[in-house]
C-alpha positions in Angstrom: 117.2 5.2 76.2 114.9 6.8 73.1 111.5 5.4 72.7 111.8 4.5 69.0 113.7 1.1 70.3 110.9 -0.5 72.1 108.4 -0.6 69.0 108.5 -3.9 67.4 107.0 -4.8 64.3 103.4 -6.0 66.4 103.4 -2.8 66.9 104.1 -0.2 63.5 101.3 -2.9 61.8 99.1 -1.3 64.6 99.8 2.0 64.0 99.7 2.3 60.5 96.6 0.1 60.6 95.0 2.8 62.6 96.1 5.6 60.4 94.5 4.0 57.9 90.9 3.6 59.2 91.7 7.6 60.8 92.3 8.4 56.4 89.2 6.5 55.5 87.3 7.9 58.2 88.2 11.7 57.2 88.2 10.8 53.5 84.7 8.8 54.4 83.7 11.8 55.9 84.3 14.2 53.2 82.7 12.8 50.5 79.3 12.4 52.6 79.9 16.1 53.2 80.4 17.1 49.6 76.8 14.7 49.0 75.2 16.3 51.9 76.0 20.0 50.3 75.0 18.9 46.7 71.7 17.3 47.7 71.2 21.3 49.6 70.9 22.7 46.9 69.3 20.4 44.8 66.5 20.8 47.9 67.1 24.2 47.0 66.5 24.1 43.0 62.9 21.9 43.4 61.4 24.5 45.9 61.9 27.0 43.4 61.3 25.2 40.7 57.9 23.7 43.3 57.2 27.6 44.0 57.5 28.8 40.5 54.6 25.6 39.4 52.8 26.7 42.6 52.2 30.7 40.5 51.1 28.9 37.0 48.6 27.3 38.8 47.5 29.9 41.6 47.1 32.3 38.5 45.8 29.6 36.2 43.2 29.2 38.7 42.5 32.8 39.4 41.5 32.8 34.7 39.2 29.7 35.6 37.8 31.2 37.4 37.4 35.2 35.6 36.1 32.4 32.2 33.3 31.0 34.7 32.1 34.4 35.7 31.7 35.0 32.4 30.7 32.4 31.0 28.0 32.2 33.5 26.7 36.4 32.8 26.1 35.2 29.5 22.6 34.6 28.2 
């Protein structure tokens, strides 16, 4: 006796529904992973910009200190 002879319309519908749900979950997971990877790249870019800006601010602070020191020495 073949196993598929016991399948009726309800069982086939249930199996198709389960397959559809699993495919939807897999697709959602794939999209989510792609977005997370893209956000990680964006975060790294932002971190690099912040580090660069911090270096510039430190340089400006040092220049201002130097200028104040020079101005304080002048009569």
